[in-house]
Every structure is written in C-alpha cells, then in structure tokens.
N, C-alpha and C positions, 0 to 999 in steps of 0.2 A: 518658419522653423522646420516644418515637415520637409519642404523642398531641400533645405540645407542638409538634413539628415539623409534624405534619399540620395542626394548628390554624393555625399561622403561615402555611403555604402556602395554606390556604383563605382566610384574611384577605387575603393578598397578591393572590390571584386575584380576590377580590371587589372590591378597590380598583382593580385594573387594569381589570376589566370596567366598573366605574363610570366610570372616566376615558374609556374608549372610547365608552361610551354618551353621556356628556356632550359629547364632541367631535363625535360623529355627529349629535346633536340640534342642535348649534350651526351646522350647515351651512345655508346659504341655499337655499331652494327657489324656483325661478323658475316663475311661473305665466304662462300665456298670457293676455294682456290684450286687451280690446277697445279699440282706439284712441279710439273715439268716447266710450265711457263705461266707464273702467276699474273703477269701483266696482261696476257691475252685472255685469261679466264676472267679477269676483272673487266676488260673491254666487252667481252661477250655478254656477261651478266648485266653490265650497265646498259648496253644497247637493247637487250631483250626486255628488261624491265622498264627502262626509261622511255622507250619508244612505244610501249604498250602493244607489242606484236600480237596479232590475232590469228593470221592465216599461215598455212605452211609456206606459201610463196614469200611472205614477209620474213619468216624465220630462215628460209633458204637464202634470201638475199643478204641478210645480216651475216649468216654463216660464211657466205662467199666473200663479203667485205672483210670479215675477221681473218679468213684464210689469206686474203690479199695482203693484209697487214703483217701476218706471220711470215709470208713469203718475201715481203719487202717491196711488193709492186704497188702498194697503196700506202702512203705515208701515214703513220699513226697520228701525227699532228693534224692532218687534214680531217681525219675521222673524228678526233676529239673536239676540234674547234667547231666542226659542223654540228656535232651532237650538242655541244654547249650552246651554240647559237639557237638551235631549234628549241631546246629546253627553256631558254630565257625569253625567246620571242614568240614561240608557238606552243609553249608548255600547257597553256590553258585548253588547247585543242584535245578532243577525245581521241584523235588519231594523229599524233605527231610523226608517225613513221613516214607518211607521205611527204611531209615537208623535208624530213631528213634525206630521203631518197632523191628528191628533186634538187635540193641545195647541194648535196654531195656531188651529184652528177654535173651540175653547172660549174661548181668550183673545180672539179677534176678536169673538165673539158678545157678550161682556161690553162691548166697546167699540163695538158695533154697526157693525162693519166687515165688508163682504161678502167671503167667501173663495170661490174657485172650487170647483165640485163635483168630487168625486173618485169615479170609478166603479171599484170594486174589480173586477178582471178575474175572470171565472169560469174556473176550471181544471177540466179533465175529470179525474175520479178514476182513469180508465184510462190516464193519461199515464205 
C-alpha cells in the first residue's frame, strides 16, 4: 500500500513539474532589435548567445559573418542552417562556437563562398 501511494505521489509530482515547465517555456522572450534591420539584429543576438561566445576573436568572427550576411556575400540560409545543426547536434558542448566555425567553413567551401578567417587565440599554459 505504501509503494502504491509513493508511486502516485511521484506521478503527480512529475505531472505538476511538466505543467510548470510547459507554462514557463510558453512565455514570450523579448529581444533587443535593431530598428534599421531587425533580422540582422536577431541573427547577431542569436549567434552571440547560442554559440556561447567567450573571446574577442570569436565575437569578431561572428560580427564578420553577420556583416557578410548583411552585404549578401554569405547566404543567411547557410548561417541559419549551420547554427541550427550545431545547436541540435553539438548543443550539449560547452563551446559550440568551434563546431559552428568549422561546419560553416566546410559547407561554404563546397559552395565556393568565402568565409572570414578565424584566428584561434593563444592561451598561456601558466594562466
């Protein structure tokens, strides 16, 4: 009898937790938008937060990619689909940026699209 009550309580707690999470995920998130070009601001913010950028070199690379999208030299669909692939396949990584940079470069090479260079920062081992 005690096991049955304990199981019922656990099932009820799981259902309640599921409802709370569903409600929480349903809330709108307001993003800061660039009034001149909201789509580019959305891309910039999404890449900055979604790729967990840490260094100035990473931020510079993403800024150059966004500038390439603005100029039309890098297709937005290429950047978006690469970002989504990395988030769905390597999103568990602490540093998804490196997957994004590599996959974007490989896909762009097949399409003969130039991608800005990325200089990996040198860290001192004594840090």
